[in-house]
KEBAMAR-570052 format. One record per residue: residue number from 1; residue in one letter; x negated, y negated, z negated of N, C-alpha, C in turn. Coordinates in Angstrom, 1 decimal. Layout:
<recs>
@n: NUM | res: A | n.east: X | n.north: Y | n.up: Z | ca.east: X | ca.north: Y | ca.up: Z | c.east: X | c.north: Y | c.up: Z
...
</recs>
This chain:
<recs>
@n: 1 | res: X | n.east: 97.9 | n.north: 144.5 | n.up: -138.9 | ca.east: 97.2 | ca.north: 144.5 | ca.up: -137.7 | c.east: 95.7 | c.north: 144.5 | c.up: -137.9
@n: 2 | res: X | n.east: 95.0 | n.north: 145.3 | n.up: -137.1 | ca.east: 93.6 | ca.north: 145.3 | ca.up: -137.2 | c.east: 92.9 | c.north: 144.1 | c.up: -136.7
@n: 3 | res: X | n.east: 91.7 | n.north: 143.9 | n.up: -137.2 | ca.east: 90.9 | ca.north: 142.7 | ca.up: -136.7 | c.east: 90.6 | c.north: 142.8 | c.up: -135.2
@n: 4 | res: X | n.east: 90.5 | n.north: 144.0 | n.up: -134.7 | ca.east: 90.2 | ca.north: 144.2 | ca.up: -133.3 | c.east: 91.4 | c.north: 143.7 | c.up: -132.5
@n: 5 | res: X | n.east: 92.6 | n.north: 144.2 | n.up: -132.9 | ca.east: 93.8 | ca.north: 143.8 | ca.up: -132.2 | c.east: 94.1 | c.north: 142.3 | c.up: -132.3
@n: 6 | res: X | n.east: 93.9 | n.north: 141.7 | n.up: -133.5 | ca.east: 94.1 | ca.north: 140.3 | ca.up: -133.7 | c.east: 93.1 | c.north: 139.5 | c.up: -132.8
@n: 7 | res: X | n.east: 91.8 | n.north: 140.0 | n.up: -132.8 | ca.east: 90.9 | ca.north: 139.3 | ca.up: -131.9 | c.east: 91.2 | c.north: 139.4 | c.up: -130.5
@n: 8 | res: X | n.east: 91.7 | n.north: 140.5 | n.up: -130.0 | ca.east: 92.1 | ca.north: 140.7 | ca.up: -128.6 | c.east: 93.3 | c.north: 139.8 | c.up: -128.3
@n: 9 | res: X | n.east: 94.2 | n.north: 139.7 | n.up: -129.2 | ca.east: 95.4 | ca.north: 138.8 | ca.up: -128.9 | c.east: 95.0 | c.north: 137.4 | c.up: -128.9
@n: 10 | res: X | n.east: 94.1 | n.north: 137.0 | n.up: -129.8 | ca.east: 93.6 | ca.north: 135.6 | ca.up: -129.8 | c.east: 92.9 | c.north: 135.3 | c.up: -128.5
@n: 11 | res: X | n.east: 92.0 | n.north: 136.2 | n.up: -128.1 | ca.east: 91.3 | ca.north: 136.0 | ca.up: -126.9 | c.east: 92.2 | c.north: 135.8 | c.up: -125.7
@n: 12 | res: X | n.east: 93.2 | n.north: 136.7 | n.up: -125.6 | ca.east: 94.1 | ca.north: 136.6 | ca.up: -124.5 | c.east: 94.9 | c.north: 135.3 | c.up: -124.5
@n: 13 | res: X | n.east: 95.3 | n.north: 134.9 | n.up: -125.6 | ca.east: 96.0 | ca.north: 133.6 | ca.up: -125.7 | c.east: 95.2 | c.north: 132.4 | c.up: -125.3
@n: 14 | res: X | n.east: 93.9 | n.north: 132.4 | n.up: -125.7 | ca.east: 93.0 | ca.north: 131.4 | ca.up: -125.2 | c.east: 92.8 | c.north: 131.4 | c.up: -123.7
@n: 15 | res: X | n.east: 92.7 | n.north: 132.6 | n.up: -123.2 | ca.east: 92.6 | ca.north: 132.8 | ca.up: -121.7 | c.east: 93.8 | c.north: 132.3 | c.up: -121.0
@n: 16 | res: X | n.east: 95.0 | n.north: 132.6 | n.up: -121.5 | ca.east: 96.2 | ca.north: 132.1 | ca.up: -120.9 | c.east: 96.4 | c.north: 130.6 | c.up: -121.0
@n: 17 | res: X | n.east: 95.9 | n.north: 130.0 | n.up: -122.0 | ca.east: 96.0 | ca.north: 128.5 | ca.up: -122.1 | c.east: 95.1 | c.north: 127.9 | c.up: -121.1
@n: 18 | res: X | n.east: 93.9 | n.north: 128.4 | n.up: -120.9 | ca.east: 93.0 | ca.north: 127.9 | ca.up: -119.8 | c.east: 93.6 | c.north: 128.1 | c.up: -118.5
@n: 19 | res: X | n.east: 94.1 | n.north: 129.3 | n.up: -118.2 | ca.east: 94.7 | ca.north: 129.6 | ca.up: -116.9 | c.east: 95.9 | c.north: 128.7 | c.up: -116.7
@n: 20 | res: X | n.east: 96.7 | n.north: 128.4 | n.up: -117.7 | ca.east: 97.9 | ca.north: 127.6 | ca.up: -117.5 | c.east: 97.5 | c.north: 126.2 | c.up: -117.0
@n: 21 | res: X | n.east: 96.4 | n.north: 125.7 | n.up: -117.5 | ca.east: 96.0 | ca.north: 124.3 | ca.up: -117.1 | c.east: 95.6 | c.north: 124.4 | c.up: -115.6
@n: 22 | res: X | n.east: 94.9 | n.north: 125.4 | n.up: -115.2 | ca.east: 94.5 | ca.north: 125.5 | ca.up: -113.8 | c.east: 95.7 | c.north: 125.7 | c.up: -112.9
@n: 23 | res: X | n.east: 96.6 | n.north: 126.5 | n.up: -113.4 | ca.east: 97.8 | ca.north: 126.8 | ca.up: -112.6 | c.east: 98.7 | c.north: 125.5 | c.up: -112.5
@n: 24 | res: X | n.east: 98.7 | n.north: 124.7 | n.up: -113.5 | ca.east: 99.5 | ca.north: 123.4 | ca.up: -113.4 | c.east: 99.0 | c.north: 122.5 | c.up: -112.3
@n: 25 | res: X | n.east: 97.7 | n.north: 122.6 | n.up: -112.0 | ca.east: 97.1 | ca.north: 121.8 | ca.up: -111.0 | c.east: 97.1 | c.north: 122.4 | c.up: -109.6
@n: 26 | res: X | n.east: 97.4 | n.north: 123.7 | n.up: -109.5 | ca.east: 97.4 | ca.north: 124.4 | ca.up: -108.3 | c.east: 98.5 | c.north: 124.0 | c.up: -107.3
@n: 27 | res: X | n.east: 98.2 | n.north: 124.2 | n.up: -106.0 | ca.east: 99.2 | ca.north: 123.9 | ca.up: -105.0 | c.east: 100.2 | c.north: 125.1 | c.up: -105.0
@n: 28 | res: X | n.east: 101.3 | n.north: 124.9 | n.up: -104.4 | ca.east: 102.4 | ca.north: 125.9 | ca.up: -104.3 | c.east: 101.8 | c.north: 127.2 | c.up: -103.7
@n: 29 | res: X | n.east: 101.1 | n.north: 127.1 | n.up: -102.6 | ca.east: 100.5 | ca.north: 128.2 | ca.up: -101.9 | c.east: 99.6 | c.north: 129.1 | c.up: -102.8
@n: 30 | res: X | n.east: 98.9 | n.north: 128.4 | n.up: -103.6 | ca.east: 98.0 | ca.north: 129.1 | ca.up: -104.6 | c.east: 98.8 | c.north: 129.8 | c.up: -105.6
@n: 31 | res: X | n.east: 99.8 | n.north: 129.2 | n.up: -106.1 | ca.east: 100.7 | ca.north: 129.8 | ca.up: -107.1 | c.east: 101.4 | c.north: 131.0 | c.up: -106.6
@n: 32 | res: X | n.east: 101.9 | n.north: 130.8 | n.up: -105.3 | ca.east: 102.6 | ca.north: 132.0 | ca.up: -104.7 | c.east: 101.6 | c.north: 133.1 | c.up: -104.5
@n: 33 | res: X | n.east: 100.4 | n.north: 132.8 | n.up: -104.1 | ca.east: 99.4 | ca.north: 133.9 | ca.up: -103.9 | c.east: 99.1 | c.north: 134.6 | c.up: -105.2
@n: 34 | res: X | n.east: 99.0 | n.north: 133.8 | n.up: -106.3 | ca.east: 98.7 | ca.north: 134.4 | ca.up: -107.6 | c.east: 99.9 | c.north: 135.3 | c.up: -108.0
@n: 35 | res: X | n.east: 101.1 | n.north: 134.9 | n.up: -107.8 | ca.east: 102.2 | ca.north: 135.7 | ca.up: -108.1 | c.east: 102.3 | c.north: 137.0 | c.up: -107.3
@n: 36 | res: X | n.east: 102.0 | n.north: 136.9 | n.up: -106.0 | ca.east: 101.9 | ca.north: 138.1 | ca.up: -105.2 | c.east: 100.8 | c.north: 139.1 | c.up: -105.7
@n: 37 | res: X | n.east: 99.7 | n.north: 138.5 | n.up: -106.1 | ca.east: 98.6 | ca.north: 139.4 | ca.up: -106.6 | c.east: 99.0 | c.north: 140.1 | c.up: -107.9
@n: 38 | res: X | n.east: 99.7 | n.north: 139.3 | n.up: -108.8 | ca.east: 100.2 | ca.north: 139.9 | ca.up: -110.1 | c.east: 101.2 | c.north: 141.0 | c.up: -109.8
@n: 39 | res: X | n.east: 102.1 | n.north: 140.7 | n.up: -108.9 | ca.east: 103.1 | ca.north: 141.7 | ca.up: -108.6 | c.east: 102.5 | c.north: 143.0 | c.up: -108.0
@n: 40 | res: X | n.east: 101.5 | n.north: 142.8 | n.up: -107.1 | ca.east: 100.8 | ca.north: 144.0 | ca.up: -106.6 | c.east: 100.1 | c.north: 144.8 | c.up: -107.6
@n: 41 | res: X | n.east: 99.5 | n.north: 144.1 | n.up: -108.6 | ca.east: 98.8 | ca.north: 144.8 | ca.up: -109.7 | c.east: 99.7 | c.north: 145.6 | c.up: -110.5
@n: 42 | res: X | n.east: 100.9 | n.north: 145.0 | n.up: -110.8 | ca.east: 101.9 | ca.north: 145.6 | ca.up: -111.6 | c.east: 102.4 | c.north: 146.9 | c.up: -110.9
@n: 43 | res: X | n.east: 102.7 | n.north: 146.8 | n.up: -109.6 | ca.east: 103.1 | ca.north: 147.9 | ca.up: -108.9 | c.east: 102.1 | c.north: 149.1 | c.up: -108.9
@n: 44 | res: X | n.east: 100.8 | n.north: 148.7 | n.up: -108.7 | ca.east: 99.8 | ca.north: 149.7 | ca.up: -108.7 | c.east: 99.6 | c.north: 150.4 | c.up: -110.0
@n: 45 | res: X | n.east: 99.9 | n.north: 149.7 | n.up: -111.1 | ca.east: 99.6 | ca.north: 150.3 | ca.up: -112.4 | c.east: 100.9 | c.north: 150.7 | c.up: -113.2
@n: 46 | res: X | n.east: 102.0 | n.north: 150.6 | n.up: -112.5 | ca.east: 103.3 | ca.north: 150.9 | ca.up: -113.2 | c.east: 103.3 | c.north: 152.2 | c.up: -113.8
@n: 47 | res: X | n.east: 102.8 | n.north: 153.2 | n.up: -113.1 | ca.east: 102.9 | ca.north: 154.6 | ca.up: -113.7 | c.east: 102.1 | c.north: 154.7 | c.up: -115.0
@n: 48 | res: X | n.east: 100.9 | n.north: 154.1 | n.up: -115.0 | ca.east: 100.1 | ca.north: 154.1 | ca.up: -116.3 | c.east: 100.7 | c.north: 153.3 | c.up: -117.4
@n: 49 | res: X | n.east: 101.3 | n.north: 152.2 | n.up: -117.0 | ca.east: 102.0 | ca.north: 151.4 | ca.up: -118.1 | c.east: 103.2 | c.north: 152.1 | c.up: -118.6
@n: 50 | res: X | n.east: 104.0 | n.north: 152.7 | n.up: -117.8 | ca.east: 105.1 | ca.north: 153.5 | ca.up: -118.3 | c.east: 104.7 | c.north: 154.7 | c.up: -119.1
@n: 51 | res: X | n.east: 103.6 | n.north: 155.4 | n.up: -118.7 | ca.east: 103.2 | ca.north: 156.5 | ca.up: -119.5 | c.east: 102.7 | c.north: 156.1 | c.up: -120.8
@n: 52 | res: X | n.east: 102.0 | n.north: 155.0 | n.up: -120.9 | ca.east: 101.5 | ca.north: 154.5 | ca.up: -122.2 | c.east: 102.6 | c.north: 154.0 | c.up: -123.2
@n: 53 | res: X | n.east: 103.7 | n.north: 153.7 | n.up: -122.6 | ca.east: 104.8 | ca.north: 153.2 | ca.up: -123.5 | c.east: 105.8 | c.north: 154.2 | c.up: -123.6
</recs>
């Protein structure tokens, strides 16, 4: 694996860890809103994701 890919993966993992702490403290409404936002983003980019894979 290249250093660029490894660095990207490490960066994303660190970001996920920070986000998980914030999400653990969030209220249900905030979590639900975050999930709806993620679902909308996935729907909007599904074509590009499928084409890339």
